[in-house]
C-alpha positions as CSV (number, residue, x, y, z in Angstrom):
1,M,-0.8,26.3,98.9
2,I,1.1,24.0,97.3
3,D,3.4,24.9,94.4
4,S,3.5,21.9,91.4
5,V,1.8,19.2,90.9
6,A,3.0,15.6,89.6
7,V,0.8,13.4,88.9
8,I,2.2,9.9,88.2
9,I,-0.6,7.7,86.0
10,S,0.3,4.3,85.5
11,T,-0.2,2.2,82.5
12,Y,0.6,-1.0,79.9
13,N,0.1,-1.6,76.3
14,N,-3.3,0.1,76.1
15,P,-2.8,4.1,74.0
16,D,-6.3,4.2,73.6
17,F,-6.8,4.3,77.4
18,L,-4.3,6.9,78.4
19,R,-4.8,8.4,74.7
20,L,-8.5,9.6,76.4
21,V,-7.0,10.0,79.7
22,L,-4.3,12.8,78.6
23,D,-7.0,14.6,77.1
24,G,-8.8,14.9,80.1
25,Y,-5.5,15.9,81.6
26,N,-4.9,18.4,79.0
27,K,-8.6,20.1,79.4
28,Q,-7.4,21.0,83.2
29,S,-8.9,24.3,84.5
30,D,-5.3,24.5,86.7
31,A,-2.5,23.6,84.8
32,H,0.7,23.2,87.0
33,F,1.6,20.5,86.9
34,S,3.5,17.3,85.5
35,I,3.4,14.1,84.1
36,Y,4.6,11.1,85.0
37,I,3.2,8.4,83.1
38,A,4.7,4.9,84.6
39,D,4.8,2.5,81.7
40,D,5.1,-0.7,83.3
41,G,7.0,-2.0,80.3
42,S,4.6,-0.9,77.0
43,T,5.8,-1.6,73.5
44,E,7.0,0.3,71.4
45,E,3.1,1.9,70.4
46,T,3.3,3.2,73.6
47,R,6.4,4.8,73.8
48,T,5.1,5.6,70.0
49,F,3.0,7.3,70.8
50,I,3.3,9.4,74.2
51,E,6.0,11.0,72.1
52,D,4.1,12.6,69.7
53,I,1.9,13.8,71.7
54,S,4.8,15.6,74.0
55,K,5.4,17.5,71.1
56,A,2.0,19.6,72.2
57,F,0.6,18.6,75.3
58,P,0.7,21.9,77.8
59,T,1.9,20.3,80.0
60,P,5.3,18.8,81.2
61,I,5.4,15.2,80.5
62,H,8.7,12.1,81.8
63,H,7.6,8.2,80.2
64,I,9.2,5.7,82.7
65,W,10.1,2.7,81.4
66,H,10.9,-0.8,82.6
67,E,11.7,-4.1,80.8
68,D,8.0,-6.1,80.7
69,Q,8.0,-9.3,83.2
70,G,5.0,-9.4,84.6
71,F,2.5,-6.9,86.4
72,R,5.7,-4.6,88.8
73,K,3.3,-1.6,89.4
74,A,4.5,-0.9,92.3
75,R,8.0,-1.2,91.2
76,I,7.4,1.5,87.9
77,H,5.8,4.2,90.8
78,N,8.5,4.0,92.4
79,L,11.5,4.6,89.6
80,A,8.5,7.3,88.9
81,L,8.6,8.7,92.4
82,Q,12.6,9.4,92.1
83,Q,12.1,11.1,89.4
84,V,9.2,13.7,90.9
85,K,10.8,17.1,91.6
86,E,7.4,18.6,92.5
87,D,6.2,18.5,96.2
88,Y,3.4,17.1,95.7
89,V,1.7,13.7,94.2
90,L,-1.3,12.6,92.8
91,L,-1.1,9.0,92.1
92,T,-3.9,7.6,89.9
93,D,-4.3,4.8,86.9
94,G,-3.8,4.6,82.7
95,D,-7.5,3.6,83.1
96,C,-9.1,6.8,84.6
97,I,-10.6,9.8,83.2
98,P,-9.6,13.0,85.3
99,H,-13.3,16.1,86.2
100,P,-11.8,19.0,84.8
101,H,-11.2,20.1,88.0
102,L,-8.7,17.2,89.4
103,I,-6.1,19.2,89.7
104,A,-7.6,21.9,91.5
105,T,-9.6,20.1,93.3
106,H,-6.6,17.9,94.9
107,R,-4.5,20.7,94.9
108,R,-7.2,22.9,97.3
109,L,-7.6,20.8,100.0
110,A,-4.5,19.3,100.3
111,Q,-3.0,19.4,104.3
112,E,0.2,19.0,105.9
113,E,-0.3,14.8,107.1
114,T,-2.9,13.6,105.0
115,L,-4.0,11.7,102.5
116,I,-6.9,12.4,100.2
117,C,-8.8,9.6,98.3
118,G,-11.1,10.3,95.6
119,S,-13.8,8.2,94.4
120,R,-15.3,7.1,90.5
121,I,-17.6,6.8,87.8
122,L,-17.8,2.5,86.7
123,L,-18.5,3.5,82.8
124,S,-19.7,-0.2,80.9
125,P,-18.3,-2.0,78.0
126,T,-20.4,-1.0,75.7
127,Y,-19.6,3.2,76.4
128,T,-16.0,2.5,76.9
129,K,-16.1,1.0,73.4
130,H,-17.5,4.0,72.2
131,L,-15.8,6.3,73.8
132,C,-12.7,4.9,72.6
133,K,-13.4,4.6,68.4
134,T,-13.9,8.3,69.5
135,K,-11.2,9.5,70.7
136,S,-13.0,12.0,72.9
137,I,-13.8,12.0,76.1
138,P,-17.2,13.4,78.0
139,S,-18.3,16.7,79.3
140,F,-19.0,16.1,82.9
141,A,-22.6,17.7,81.8
142,A,-24.5,16.9,84.2
143,F,-27.3,16.6,81.7
144,D,-25.5,13.7,79.3
145,Y,-24.8,11.9,82.9
146,L,-29.1,11.3,83.8
147,K,-28.7,11.0,79.9
148,N,-25.6,8.1,79.9
149,R,-27.3,7.2,83.1
150,L,-30.3,6.1,82.6
151,K,-29.3,4.3,79.8
152,G,-26.8,1.9,82.0
153,H,-23.9,3.6,80.7
154,I,-22.7,4.7,84.2
155,N,-23.4,3.3,87.2
156,R,-24.3,6.1,89.3
157,V,-24.4,10.3,89.0
158,F,-24.4,11.0,93.1
159,P,-20.6,11.7,93.4
160,L,-20.8,14.4,90.4
161,F,-23.5,16.7,92.2
162,L,-21.2,16.5,95.2
163,P,-19.5,19.7,95.9
164,A,-15.7,19.1,96.6
165,H,-14.6,18.9,100.0
166,L,-12.8,16.3,102.4
167,S,-14.6,13.4,105.2
168,A,-13.8,13.3,108.1
169,V,-10.6,12.0,109.2
170,K,-11.0,7.4,108.6
171,Q,-8.7,5.1,109.9
172,K,-10.0,2.2,108.1
173,L,-8.4,0.8,104.4
174,S,-11.9,-0.3,103.4
175,G,-12.6,1.5,100.1
176,I,-8.7,1.9,99.2
177,H,-9.3,2.8,94.8
178,G,-5.6,3.8,92.8
179,C,-8.4,6.2,90.4
180,H,-6.7,8.9,92.5
181,I,-5.1,9.7,95.7
182,S,-2.7,12.4,96.8
183,C,-0.1,13.3,99.3
184,H,2.3,15.6,100.2
185,T,5.7,13.2,98.3
186,K,8.2,13.6,101.4
187,D,5.5,11.6,103.2
188,L,5.7,8.8,100.5
189,L,9.5,9.2,100.5
190,H,9.3,8.6,104.3
191,I,7.7,5.7,103.8
192,N,10.1,4.3,101.5
193,G,7.7,4.3,98.4
194,F,6.1,1.3,97.2
195,D,6.3,-1.9,98.6
196,E,8.1,-4.3,95.4
197,S,7.4,-7.1,97.6
198,F,3.9,-7.4,96.1
199,E,4.7,-9.2,92.5
200,G,1.6,-9.9,90.3
201,W,-2.2,-7.5,90.1
202,G,-3.2,-6.9,93.7
203,R,-2.9,-4.9,97.4
204,E,0.0,-3.0,96.7
205,D,-2.2,0.6,97.0
206,S,-4.1,-1.0,99.8
207,D,0.2,-1.1,102.0
208,L,1.2,1.9,100.2
209,V,-2.1,3.2,102.6
210,A,-1.8,1.5,105.4
211,R,1.7,2.0,105.6
212,L,0.9,5.9,105.4
213,L,-1.8,6.0,108.7
214,H,1.3,4.2,110.2
215,S,3.4,6.8,109.8
216,G,0.8,9.6,111.3
217,I,-0.2,10.1,108.4
218,Q,-4.7,10.7,108.2
219,R,-6.6,9.3,106.1
220,R,-9.9,11.4,104.3
221,N,-12.0,11.2,101.2
222,L,-12.6,13.3,98.7
223,R,-16.9,13.8,98.2
224,G,-17.6,14.7,94.3
225,T,-14.7,15.1,91.9
226,P,-14.7,12.4,90.7
227,V,-12.2,10.3,88.0
228,L,-14.3,7.7,85.1
229,H,-13.4,4.8,85.1
230,L,-13.1,2.8,81.9
231,W,-13.6,-0.3,81.6
232,H,-11.6,-3.9,81.1
233,K,-11.2,-7.1,82.1
234,E,-10.3,-8.0,85.5
235,N,-6.0,-8.4,85.9
236,A,-4.7,-12.4,86.3
237,R,-4.9,-11.9,90.3
238,N,-2.6,-15.2,90.6
239,H,-0.3,-14.0,93.4
240,L,-3.5,-12.4,95.4
241,Q,-2.7,-14.9,97.6
242,N,0.7,-14.4,98.9
243,N,-0.3,-10.7,97.9
244,D,-2.7,-10.3,100.7
245,A,-0.1,-12.1,103.5
246,L,2.0,-9.4,102.8
247,L,-0.4,-7.3,103.4
248,Q,-1.7,-8.6,107.2
249,A,1.8,-8.5,107.8
250,C,2.2,-4.7,107.3
251,L,-0.8,-4.6,109.6
252,D,0.1,-7.1,112.0
253,E,3.5,-5.6,112.4
254,K,2.4,-2.1,112.0
255,R,5.0,-2.2,109.1
256,Q,6.2,2.0,108.4
257,R,8.5,1.7,105.7
258,S,8.3,-0.7,102.4
259,L,10.6,-3.7,102.6
260,L,11.9,-3.4,99.0
261,G,11.2,0.6,98.3
262,I,13.6,3.9,96.2
263,R,16.3,3.1,99.1
264,E,16.8,-0.1,97.3
265,L,16.4,1.0,93.8
266,N,20.1,2.0,93.1
267,S,21.1,-0.5,95.7
């Protein structure tokens, strides 16, 4: 059984979303975890919000920040991983409201040499705006979600009714999202964390998963227990072509360790 879980949440200048996400972690059925907020250069507003909410939060919140120099998700994740003391890590994003049993499910299903990849339900722009305005998260009750599906506020309900279980082993990268993936901390350290060669939006999560697979870690998808993905405009894709080439090189070489990762942070 996993002792404690480190939840790494990426964020950038969106305290309204972060408030909803943290509210979801405040309502977890399993409270034995710590939060590491990987802040990719947000302004003072986010820092003040995190300081305020941390005072009464039931679990520890660590705020890891670096200067805003564009989209550098890989680097801020490595800085967060460098501080993690827990033996298991759940990676998620600051636009994903967790299911109330998310921590409990990942802990219960965790296995050695296994990466768990979760699913998401997409929220509409209107519903996302409503949640931010009311500063409240959905109840995850079946009736409420059927109603919201009929209104077009969410794109599907099926994952909410599935009992939580793991799929058979998957060897492909298809369907990888950063919404919630988990594995043992030692496995992330073994592959040298995220590859900071990936700058700008795109493919850093796929590269991480590819290198875990190359190192012998098996991927299994989590059925049920989805997160709710808040709607937002898509990030700029200026670096996507270069990042696609970096990912393909990783696949061709069956690379295990990142070229520019945790070990290089202090070099």
